[in-house]
MITOR-904886 format. One line per 10 residues: their letters; for each residue x, y, z of N, C-alpha, C. Coordinates in nm, 3 decimals. Example, Ala and Ser with C-alpha at 12.3 -4.5 7.8 and 13.67 -1.06 7.14 Angstrom:
% MITOR-904886
AS	1.319,-0.569,0.780,1.230,-0.450,0.780,1.320,-0.330,0.780 | 1.285,-0.225,0.708,1.367,-0.106,0.714,1.290,0.003,0.787 $
END
This chain:
% MITOR-904886
MTSPFWAALI	-5.260,-2.387,-10.645,-5.395,-2.394,-10.579,-5.375,-2.290,-10.459 | -5.504,-2.211,-10.447,-5.502,-2.092,-10.348,-5.501,-2.163,-10.205 | -5.423,-2.099,-10.119,-5.446,-2.164,-9.976,-5.586,-2.121,-9.903 | -5.597,-2.198,-9.796,-5.728,-2.161,-9.732,-5.733,-2.027,-9.683 | -5.607,-1.983,-9.616,-5.602,-1.850,-9.595,-5.648,-1.733,-9.691 | -5.564,-1.758,-9.807,-5.593,-1.642,-9.909,-5.721,-1.651,-9.952 | -5.776,-1.769,-9.985,-5.899,-1.782,-10.027,-6.025,-1.704,-9.939 | -5.992,-1.734,-9.785,-6.078,-1.669,-9.691,-6.054,-1.525,-9.678 | -5.936,-1.478,-9.686,-5.875,-1.319,-9.711,-5.969,-1.237,-9.836 | -5.937,-1.340,-9.950,-5.996,-1.284,-10.075,-6.137,-1.257,-10.073 $
TSSLAAGVTS	-6.182,-1.355,-10.032,-6.344,-1.387,-10.024,-6.422,-1.274,-9.926 | -6.363,-1.265,-9.791,-6.400,-1.175,-9.718,-6.371,-1.023,-9.755 | -6.276,-0.996,-9.816,-6.244,-0.866,-9.880,-6.350,-0.838,-10.000 | -6.379,-0.936,-10.064,-6.498,-0.925,-10.158,-6.603,-0.877,-10.095 | -6.644,-0.930,-9.974,-6.763,-0.902,-9.912,-6.748,-0.735,-9.865 | -6.651,-0.704,-9.815,-6.623,-0.574,-9.800,-6.620,-0.473,-9.895 | -6.593,-0.529,-10.012,-6.566,-0.448,-10.139,-6.749,-0.419,-10.179 | -6.811,-0.547,-10.165,-6.961,-0.505,-10.191,-7.030,-0.417,-10.120 | -7.009,-0.444,-9.991,-7.067,-0.327,-9.887,-7.030,-0.189,-9.913 | -6.894,-0.184,-9.937,-6.845,-0.061,-9.984,-6.908,0.003,-10.101 $
VGIYSIRHFG	-6.926,-0.093,-10.201,-7.012,-0.019,-10.317,-7.148,0.021,-10.299 | -7.207,-0.076,-10.189,-7.358,-0.003,-10.150,-7.336,0.111,-10.067 | -7.236,0.155,-9.990,-7.220,0.282,-9.919,-7.191,0.381,-10.023 | -7.099,0.353,-10.098,-7.061,0.480,-10.212,-7.176,0.513,-10.295 | -7.266,0.392,-10.332,-7.397,0.425,-10.411,-7.486,0.532,-10.337 | -7.525,0.491,-10.224,-7.624,0.561,-10.174,-7.559,0.693,-10.103 | -7.428,0.708,-10.090,-7.372,0.847,-10.081,-7.383,0.953,-10.186 | -7.387,0.908,-10.295,-7.402,0.970,-10.422,-7.512,0.985,-10.479 | -7.619,0.920,-10.416,-7.771,0.937,-10.451,-7.832,0.946,-10.336 | -7.782,1.057,-10.244,-7.851,1.070,-10.109,-7.989,1.109,-10.102 $
AWGRRNTTYF	-8.043,1.198,-10.184,-8.188,1.244,-10.179,-8.266,1.127,-10.204 | -8.242,1.056,-10.302,-8.318,0.941,-10.330,-8.325,0.841,-10.217 | -8.213,0.822,-10.156,-8.202,0.730,-10.043,-8.281,0.765,-9.903 | -8.284,0.903,-9.915,-8.367,0.947,-9.792,-8.494,0.936,-9.799 | -8.539,0.952,-9.932,-8.700,0.945,-9.973,-8.749,0.790,-9.959 | -8.653,0.702,-9.988,-8.692,0.569,-9.959,-8.621,0.493,-9.836 | -8.579,0.577,-9.737,-8.530,0.520,-9.634,-8.625,0.420,-9.560 | -8.742,0.419,-9.539,-8.851,0.360,-9.504,-8.832,0.203,-9.557 | -8.838,0.209,-9.695,-8.852,0.086,-9.759,-8.699,0.027,-9.740 | -8.596,0.069,-9.736,-8.463,0.010,-9.686,-8.473,-0.038,-9.547 $
MCFAAGVLIS	-8.539,0.022,-9.460,-8.533,-0.026,-9.326,-8.600,-0.151,-9.315 | -8.750,-0.134,-9.378,-8.819,-0.256,-9.385,-8.758,-0.375,-9.450 | -8.679,-0.358,-9.558,-8.616,-0.496,-9.630,-8.501,-0.511,-9.527 | -8.438,-0.432,-9.467,-8.326,-0.471,-9.359,-8.366,-0.563,-9.245 | -8.494,-0.500,-9.222,-8.568,-0.564,-9.086,-8.583,-0.730,-9.125 | -8.638,-0.730,-9.259,-8.686,-0.869,-9.316,-8.575,-0.951,-9.321 | -8.476,-0.904,-9.363,-8.332,-0.981,-9.386,-8.281,-1.041,-9.251 | -8.259,-0.914,-9.180,-8.212,-0.944,-9.050,-8.288,-1.055,-8.949 | -8.397,-1.053,-8.934,-8.497,-1.114,-8.835,-8.493,-1.252,-8.903 | -8.553,-1.264,-9.043,-8.567,-1.379,-9.105,-8.407,-1.476,-9.114 $
ASFLHIIPKS	-8.307,-1.401,-9.165,-8.184,-1.474,-9.125,-8.157,-1.533,-8.991 | -8.180,-1.466,-8.900,-8.156,-1.498,-8.756,-8.232,-1.626,-8.716 | -8.355,-1.633,-8.735,-8.458,-1.733,-8.694,-8.422,-1.857,-8.799 | -8.405,-1.840,-8.916,-8.374,-1.944,-9.021,-8.277,-2.003,-9.033 | -8.156,-1.927,-8.982,-8.017,-1.974,-9.007,-7.929,-1.971,-8.885 | -7.907,-1.830,-8.833,-7.811,-1.825,-8.744,-7.850,-1.880,-8.599 | -7.978,-1.885,-8.543,-8.002,-1.951,-8.432,-8.013,-2.076,-8.437 | -8.066,-2.172,-8.552,-8.035,-2.298,-8.542,-7.936,-2.363,-8.558 | -7.829,-2.275,-8.639,-7.698,-2.317,-8.635,-7.634,-2.288,-8.502 | -7.670,-2.200,-8.411,-7.584,-2.172,-8.294,-7.619,-2.277,-8.189 $
LSMNPHAPVY	-7.760,-2.309,-8.196,-7.795,-2.445,-8.120,-7.741,-2.571,-8.143 | -7.691,-2.601,-8.273,-7.632,-2.717,-8.323,-7.492,-2.727,-8.265 | -7.439,-2.604,-8.232,-7.300,-2.581,-8.202,-7.276,-2.573,-8.045 | -7.403,-2.532,-7.983,-7.380,-2.494,-7.842,-7.524,-2.515,-7.757 | -7.526,-2.604,-7.665,-7.647,-2.665,-7.629,-7.723,-2.548,-7.537 | -7.633,-2.438,-7.495,-7.665,-2.328,-7.407,-7.678,-2.204,-7.483 | -7.675,-2.202,-7.622,-7.702,-2.089,-7.719,-7.822,-2.007,-7.693 | -7.939,-2.057,-7.641,-8.045,-1.961,-7.592,-8.018,-1.868,-7.480 | -7.918,-1.894,-7.392,-7.879,-1.803,-7.290,-7.796,-1.680,-7.350 | -7.697,-1.715,-7.456,-7.620,-1.640,-7.529,-7.733,-1.523,-7.627 $
LLLGFLGLHL	-7.819,-1.602,-7.684,-7.916,-1.526,-7.762,-7.982,-1.420,-7.673 | -8.032,-1.474,-7.552,-8.095,-1.366,-7.474,-7.974,-1.246,-7.426 | -7.869,-1.287,-7.404,-7.750,-1.177,-7.376,-7.737,-1.098,-7.478 | -7.720,-1.142,-7.591,-7.714,-1.062,-7.714,-7.818,-0.941,-7.733 | -7.954,-0.999,-7.705,-8.067,-0.902,-7.715,-8.064,-0.821,-7.596 | -8.063,-0.853,-7.476,-8.055,-0.762,-7.354,-7.920,-0.673,-7.379 | -7.825,-0.728,-7.406,-7.712,-0.645,-7.413,-7.713,-0.521,-7.497 | -7.780,-0.541,-7.624,-7.807,-0.418,-7.701,-7.906,-0.332,-7.643 | -7.999,-0.387,-7.566,-8.110,-0.315,-7.520,-8.060,-0.208,-7.397 | -7.978,-0.281,-7.337,-7.899,-0.201,-7.208,-7.802,-0.080,-7.279 $
FNRFITAFVC	-7.723,-0.120,-7.380,-7.664,-0.038,-7.440,-7.745,0.087,-7.485 | -7.863,0.069,-7.559,-7.941,0.168,-7.597,-7.996,0.246,-7.484 | -8.035,0.191,-7.398,-8.081,0.258,-7.257,-7.980,0.342,-7.218 | -7.849,0.298,-7.220,-7.733,0.395,-7.185,-7.713,0.515,-7.267 | -7.728,0.491,-7.411,-7.720,0.607,-7.513,-7.838,0.699,-7.476 | -7.944,0.646,-7.451,-8.067,0.754,-7.411,-8.055,0.820,-7.300 | -8.015,0.751,-7.189,-8.003,0.798,-7.054,-7.887,0.919,-7.075 | -7.778,0.870,-7.103,-7.659,0.968,-7.079,-7.597,1.047,-7.200 | -7.659,1.027,-7.307,-7.625,1.081,-7.433,-7.740,1.170,-7.477 | -7.855,1.106,-7.509,-7.969,1.168,-7.584,-8.029,1.268,-7.487 $
EKDPGKAEYG	-8.053,1.241,-7.343,-8.130,1.310,-7.274,-8.058,1.447,-7.218 | -7.919,1.417,-7.193,-7.814,1.505,-7.171,-7.796,1.614,-7.293 | -7.809,1.562,-7.424,-7.803,1.668,-7.519,-7.906,1.639,-7.611 | -8.010,1.716,-7.621,-8.140,1.692,-7.695,-8.100,1.699,-7.842 | -8.015,1.781,-7.866,-7.956,1.759,-8.028,-7.901,1.619,-8.095 | -7.881,1.544,-7.975,-7.830,1.400,-8.021,-7.941,1.295,-7.990 | -8.060,1.348,-7.989,-8.154,1.249,-7.931,-8.198,1.136,-8.019 | -8.152,1.155,-8.157,-8.169,1.045,-8.250,-8.065,0.958,-8.261 | -7.946,0.972,-8.212,-7.823,0.886,-8.230,-7.839,0.760,-8.209 | -7.910,0.724,-8.105,-7.947,0.577,-8.093,-7.990,0.518,-8.225 $
IGIIPTLGIG	-8.075,0.578,-8.296,-8.132,0.511,-8.436,-8.005,0.462,-8.508 | -7.908,0.554,-8.517,-7.793,0.517,-8.595,-7.683,0.408,-8.522 | -7.676,0.447,-8.384,-7.573,0.366,-8.319,-7.595,0.228,-8.304 | -7.723,0.208,-8.233,-7.759,0.053,-8.213,-7.760,-0.029,-8.345 | -7.823,0.018,-8.440,-7.834,-0.094,-8.570,-7.659,-0.123,-8.612 | -7.585,0.003,-8.588,-7.475,0.006,-8.640,-7.370,-0.091,-8.556 | -7.391,-0.095,-8.436,-7.336,-0.189,-8.341,-7.362,-0.326,-8.395 | -7.480,-0.358,-8.389,-7.544,-0.495,-8.405,-7.500,-0.532,-8.563 | -7.505,-0.468,-8.656,-7.441,-0.484,-8.789,-7.283,-0.506,-8.795 | -7.238,-0.429,-8.709,-7.080,-0.435,-8.702,-7.036,-0.576,-8.621 $
FHSFIDGFVY	-7.103,-0.626,-8.531,-7.082,-0.751,-8.456,-7.109,-0.853,-8.544 | -7.228,-0.843,-8.613,-7.262,-0.952,-8.705,-7.174,-0.968,-8.825 | -7.118,-0.869,-8.883,-7.010,-0.877,-8.988,-6.902,-0.900,-8.930 | -6.855,-0.893,-8.797,-6.724,-0.957,-8.737,-6.712,-1.093,-8.744 | -6.846,-1.136,-8.707,-6.856,-1.281,-8.673,-6.866,-1.354,-8.812 | -6.915,-1.286,-8.910,-6.925,-1.341,-9.046,-6.754,-1.379,-9.101 | -6.659,-1.276,-9.036,-6.540,-1.309,-9.058,-6.478,-1.444,-8.996 | -6.549,-1.487,-8.884,-6.527,-1.601,-8.825,-6.577,-1.715,-8.943 | -6.687,-1.706,-8.957,-6.746,-1.787,-9.057,-6.647,-1.820,-9.194 | -6.612,-1.720,-9.260,-6.512,-1.752,-9.382,-6.383,-1.842,-9.340 $
SIAFTVSVVT	-6.336,-1.774,-9.224,-6.208,-1.863,-9.195,-6.260,-2.011,-9.153 | -6.338,-2.065,-9.080,-6.411,-2.181,-9.058,-6.433,-2.245,-9.189 | -6.508,-2.204,-9.285,-6.552,-2.261,-9.376,-6.429,-2.286,-9.506 | -6.337,-2.183,-9.509,-6.228,-2.211,-9.612,-6.121,-2.306,-9.514 | -6.127,-2.332,-9.395,-6.031,-2.418,-9.310,-6.079,-2.538,-9.341 | -6.183,-2.591,-9.350,-6.255,-2.712,-9.405,-6.180,-2.745,-9.542 | -6.222,-2.671,-9.663,-6.170,-2.687,-9.797,-6.216,-2.546,-9.833 | -6.133,-2.518,-9.974,-6.176,-2.401,-10.052,-6.315,-2.411,-10.098 | -6.357,-2.539,-10.148,-6.479,-2.562,-10.204,-6.580,-2.541,-10.098 | -6.570,-2.605,-9.995,-6.677,-2.575,-9.894,-6.680,-2.427,-9.858 $
GVLATAGMVL	-6.581,-2.344,-9.869,-6.564,-2.213,-9.825,-6.637,-2.133,-9.923 | -6.650,-2.186,-10.051,-6.708,-2.106,-10.167,-6.851,-2.140,-10.176 | -6.885,-2.257,-10.153,-7.027,-2.292,-10.134,-7.088,-2.227,-10.014 | -7.023,-2.217,-9.895,-7.082,-2.166,-9.784,-7.101,-2.028,-9.786 | -7.015,-1.939,-9.836,-7.002,-1.815,-9.826,-7.057,-1.748,-9.938 | -7.089,-1.805,-10.046,-7.143,-1.744,-10.183,-7.296,-1.645,-10.139 | -7.355,-1.715,-10.059,-7.470,-1.648,-10.011,-7.464,-1.519,-9.919 | -7.337,-1.511,-9.850,-7.322,-1.431,-9.749,-7.284,-1.300,-9.820 | -7.223,-1.318,-9.922,-7.196,-1.180,-10.007,-7.328,-1.120,-10.061 | -7.409,-1.203,-10.082,-7.554,-1.145,-10.129,-7.616,-1.032,-10.058 $
HEFPEGIITY	-7.575,-1.028,-9.938,-7.652,-0.929,-9.856,-7.578,-0.800,-9.820 | -7.450,-0.807,-9.875,-7.349,-0.726,-9.813,-7.393,-0.577,-9.906 | -7.440,-0.575,-10.011,-7.490,-0.452,-10.063,-7.601,-0.364,-10.001 | -7.699,-0.439,-9.979,-7.797,-0.375,-9.903,-7.754,-0.332,-9.756 | -7.669,-0.420,-9.703,-7.639,-0.401,-9.540,-7.557,-0.275,-9.555 | -7.469,-0.242,-9.651,-7.383,-0.089,-9.649,-7.483,0.007,-9.657 | -7.591,-0.003,-9.756,-7.685,0.100,-9.764,-7.760,0.140,-9.641 | -7.813,0.027,-9.589,-7.894,0.054,-9.458,-7.805,0.120,-9.342 | -7.661,0.058,-9.339,-7.593,0.125,-9.231,-7.564,0.271,-9.234 | -7.530,0.307,-9.347,-7.513,0.462,-9.402,-7.652,0.534,-9.371 $
LLLVRGGFSE	-7.737,0.462,-9.414,-7.859,0.571,-9.410,-7.910,0.590,-9.275 | -7.900,0.481,-9.183,-7.923,0.480,-9.050,-7.865,0.581,-8.976 | -7.726,0.603,-8.992,-7.651,0.665,-8.913,-7.671,0.818,-8.953 | -7.693,0.862,-9.090,-7.746,0.985,-9.142,-7.863,1.023,-9.077 | -7.960,0.908,-9.063,-8.083,0.953,-9.005,-8.069,0.967,-8.848 | -7.981,0.916,-8.792,-7.956,0.928,-8.665,-7.879,1.063,-8.620 | -7.877,1.132,-8.724,-7.810,1.289,-8.691,-7.653,1.290,-8.743 | -7.592,1.209,-8.749,-7.453,1.209,-8.791,-7.438,1.274,-8.928 | -7.322,1.343,-8.953,-7.292,1.379,-9.071,-7.263,1.306,-9.190 | -7.289,1.328,-9.289,-7.251,1.253,-9.422,-7.110,1.172,-9.407 $
HRSLLLSFFA	-7.036,1.273,-9.386,-6.882,1.221,-9.377,-6.861,1.115,-9.283 | -6.907,1.173,-9.151,-6.898,1.065,-9.030,-6.976,0.937,-9.057 | -7.084,0.929,-9.116,-7.169,0.825,-9.143,-7.085,0.753,-9.263 | -7.036,0.781,-9.359,-6.931,0.733,-9.438,-6.858,0.641,-9.384 | -6.779,0.705,-9.294,-6.656,0.636,-9.204,-6.694,0.517,-9.107 | -6.808,0.550,-9.040,-6.848,0.473,-8.951,-6.917,0.351,-9.009 | -7.006,0.382,-9.107,-7.044,0.246,-9.172,-6.953,0.164,-9.253 | -6.825,0.213,-9.313,-6.733,0.149,-9.375,-6.662,0.055,-9.267 | -6.633,0.098,-9.155,-6.574,0.025,-9.043,-6.664,-0.084,-8.995 | -6.801,-0.038,-8.962,-6.891,-0.117,-8.907,-6.925,-0.238,-9.006 $
AALSTPLGML	-6.985,-0.190,-9.121,-7.033,-0.303,-9.217,-6.953,-0.360,-9.324 | -6.834,-0.292,-9.324,-6.747,-0.344,-9.433,-6.609,-0.409,-9.401 | -6.533,-0.315,-9.325,-6.411,-0.349,-9.277,-6.394,-0.457,-9.187 | -6.519,-0.464,-9.101,-6.524,-0.570,-9.002,-6.515,-0.700,-9.059 | -6.549,-0.719,-9.168,-6.563,-0.890,-9.203,-6.419,-0.910,-9.234 | -6.331,-0.873,-9.324,-6.224,-0.921,-9.342,-6.120,-0.925,-9.191 | -6.152,-0.785,-9.111,-6.097,-0.793,-8.981,-6.121,-0.918,-8.889 | -6.226,-0.965,-8.895,-6.290,-1.078,-8.822,-6.209,-1.226,-8.855 | -6.188,-1.201,-8.992,-6.137,-1.331,-9.067,-5.969,-1.315,-9.023 | -5.921,-1.210,-9.032,-5.779,-1.207,-9.009,-5.761,-1.226,-8.850 $
ISYPFISQTA	-5.848,-1.206,-8.766,-5.829,-1.222,-8.616,-5.849,-1.359,-8.588 | -5.953,-1.418,-8.644,-5.988,-1.537,-8.609,-5.912,-1.662,-8.663 | -5.846,-1.633,-8.782,-5.798,-1.760,-8.876,-5.673,-1.813,-8.795 | -5.585,-1.737,-8.718,-5.488,-1.809,-8.654,-5.516,-1.911,-8.542 | -5.632,-1.878,-8.477,-5.655,-1.941,-8.390,-5.801,-2.044,-8.408 | -5.851,-2.042,-8.533,-5.955,-2.096,-8.553,-5.945,-2.241,-8.530 | -5.819,-2.314,-8.540,-5.810,-2.463,-8.513,-5.829,-2.500,-8.376 | -5.823,-2.370,-8.285,-5.823,-2.398,-8.138,-5.951,-2.347,-8.075 | -6.037,-2.297,-8.191,-6.160,-2.220,-8.129,-6.259,-2.346,-8.109 | -6.303,-2.358,-7.995,-6.411,-2.454,-7.950,-6.538,-2.440,-8.027 $
RPLLGALLAA	-6.591,-2.543,-8.082,-6.714,-2.525,-8.153,-6.854,-2.454,-8.048 | -6.841,-2.515,-7.925,-6.946,-2.421,-7.838,-6.918,-2.282,-7.822 | -6.768,-2.250,-7.814,-6.769,-2.105,-7.811,-6.808,-2.031,-7.941 | -6.783,-2.074,-8.061,-6.845,-2.016,-8.164,-6.982,-2.012,-8.170 | -7.064,-2.111,-8.133,-7.170,-2.117,-8.124,-7.255,-2.027,-8.028 | -7.181,-1.973,-7.916,-7.220,-1.876,-7.831,-7.203,-1.752,-7.881 | -7.103,-1.729,-7.985,-7.099,-1.602,-8.056,-7.208,-1.600,-8.142 | -7.234,-1.688,-8.221,-7.335,-1.671,-8.315,-7.472,-1.635,-8.270 | -7.491,-1.719,-8.147,-7.628,-1.683,-8.084,-7.649,-1.511,-8.020 | -7.528,-1.489,-7.974,-7.528,-1.348,-7.924,-7.555,-1.266,-8.046 $
SAGALVYVGA	-7.487,-1.293,-8.155,-7.489,-1.216,-8.273,-7.642,-1.213,-8.324 | -7.725,-1.336,-8.324,-7.844,-1.360,-8.348,-7.962,-1.264,-8.268 | -7.905,-1.255,-8.127,-7.989,-1.183,-8.047,-7.985,-1.017,-8.084 | -7.848,-0.991,-8.116,-7.831,-0.835,-8.154,-7.912,-0.807,-8.265 | -7.920,-0.889,-8.360,-7.981,-0.866,-8.483,-8.142,-0.880,-8.482 | -8.183,-0.974,-8.407,-8.322,-0.947,-8.379,-8.355,-0.848,-8.285 | -8.284,-0.794,-8.211,-8.316,-0.654,-8.147,-8.322,-0.543,-8.240 | -8.220,-0.546,-8.313,-8.205,-0.443,-8.439,-8.325,-0.421,-8.516 | -8.374,-0.550,-8.571,-8.481,-0.551,-8.666,-8.608,-0.526,-8.601 | -8.630,-0.607,-8.477,-8.764,-0.583,-8.430,-8.766,-0.460,-8.336 $
THLLPQAERE	-8.682,-0.396,-8.291,-8.718,-0.280,-8.195,-8.669,-0.159,-8.262 | -8.581,-0.147,-8.351,-8.545,-0.014,-8.411,-8.601,0.005,-8.560 | -8.561,-0.103,-8.637,-8.608,-0.073,-8.778,-8.736,-0.070,-8.792 | -8.812,-0.191,-8.780,-8.963,-0.190,-8.784,-9.038,-0.070,-8.722 | -9.029,-0.053,-8.591,-9.087,0.061,-8.528,-9.079,0.184,-8.609 | -8.950,0.194,-8.637,-8.903,0.348,-8.688,-9.001,0.346,-8.849 | -8.987,0.241,-8.905,-9.067,0.200,-9.026,-9.205,0.262,-9.026 | -9.260,0.189,-8.923,-9.420,0.208,-8.886,-9.457,0.363,-8.851 | -9.358,0.434,-8.800,-9.384,0.582,-8.772,-9.391,0.660,-8.891 | -9.342,0.596,-9.016,-9.337,0.672,-9.131,-9.389,0.588,-9.266 $
PKRYSLVALA	-9.527,0.549,-9.255,-9.593,0.437,-9.337,-9.554,0.471,-9.464 | -9.533,0.384,-9.551,-9.514,0.402,-9.694,-9.604,0.293,-9.769 | -9.640,0.325,-9.874,-9.749,0.279,-9.952,-9.707,0.100,-9.989 | -9.555,0.082,-10.010,-9.507,-0.033,-10.032,-9.430,-0.095,-9.922 | -9.439,-0.044,-9.813,-9.330,-0.083,-9.697,-9.332,-0.255,-9.661 | -9.473,-0.292,-9.687,-9.500,-0.442,-9.649,-9.428,-0.537,-9.751 | -9.438,-0.449,-9.892,-9.367,-0.531,-10.008,-9.213,-0.523,-9.984 | -9.148,-0.406,-9.923,-9.015,-0.437,-9.895,-8.985,-0.514,-9.779 | -9.063,-0.524,-9.690,-9.038,-0.624,-9.587,-9.056,-0.771,-9.631 | -9.141,-0.806,-9.729,-9.163,-0.936,-9.779,-9.036,-0.957,-9.861 $
GGVLVAVAIV	-8.980,-0.864,-9.921,-8.868,-0.874,-10.005,-8.742,-0.918,-9.929 | -8.749,-0.840,-9.819,-8.620,-0.885,-9.724,-8.619,-1.019,-9.662 | -8.759,-1.062,-9.658,-8.777,-1.210,-9.603,-8.736,-1.304,-9.721 | -8.772,-1.283,-9.849,-8.746,-1.362,-9.942,-8.602,-1.365,-9.987 | -8.510,-1.243,-9.931,-8.391,-1.239,-9.979,-8.312,-1.350,-9.871 | -8.353,-1.342,-9.747,-8.296,-1.406,-9.646,-8.331,-1.553,-9.668 | -8.434,-1.598,-9.711,-8.468,-1.742,-9.748,-8.375,-1.780,-9.861 | -8.372,-1.688,-9.953,-8.282,-1.744,-10.064,-8.159,-1.747,-10.010 | -8.085,-1.656,-9.926,-7.969,-1.682,-9.889,-7.947,-1.817,-9.787 | -8.035,-1.845,-9.706,-8.025,-1.980,-9.641,-8.037,-2.076,-9.738 $
MSKA	-8.121,-2.078,-9.827,-8.128,-2.193,-9.922,-8.003,-2.228,-9.977 | -7.926,-2.102,-10.014,-7.798,-2.124,-10.112,-7.692,-2.180,-10.030 | -7.724,-2.202,-9.889,-7.633,-2.253,-9.817,-7.644,-2.393,-9.782 | -7.777,-2.434,-9.785,-7.818,-2.568,-9.755,-7.743,-2.670,-9.849 $
END
């Protein structure tokens, strides 16, 4: 029978593999991806914002009564980082003026994926069956997440090679890394601490979706952008329902 550790490692590595497939696919169909970036951004915004409000925030509230504070800190933390990038990188080097478009979402996605690794550890520590049921839905969103991360980095002015590496580390490798780091200590991790981390992650994701993805998509309106946004919302609802 597979031990909880190996079950968590295998499943989190599968999630990283699915993300990598998304990155690889869009890397080799780049022209098509760039033409449809707006649709991907709307879809991602729908997934990230909906998943945060429907699942991550309520879950963090049930784990930590001070979760709203950490939610705000996560949101403001990315805002301040964005201001730093704008003030000290973009304005000093106009050629890098779009870097924030790629860096900020990547940071938010990377942090979220890292915390996902914690979730794998917790779920499989309870039982393998619980782990499979709890994480089945998580794997579903990894493919578009890899695509979005890569495209945002390219759109932000990074080279395709650097975008490939950064998206792999942020969106794919961070999940099994979070699982490996958290697993030895998960039995000692207080529930309120994990709730605080989840809340901060939700704040970061809401910031990414509401202040980066949607405004950027609105500047380049596409005929079916609302359909893409609705699709992202529906995917998030399906993921949440699959965990219920």
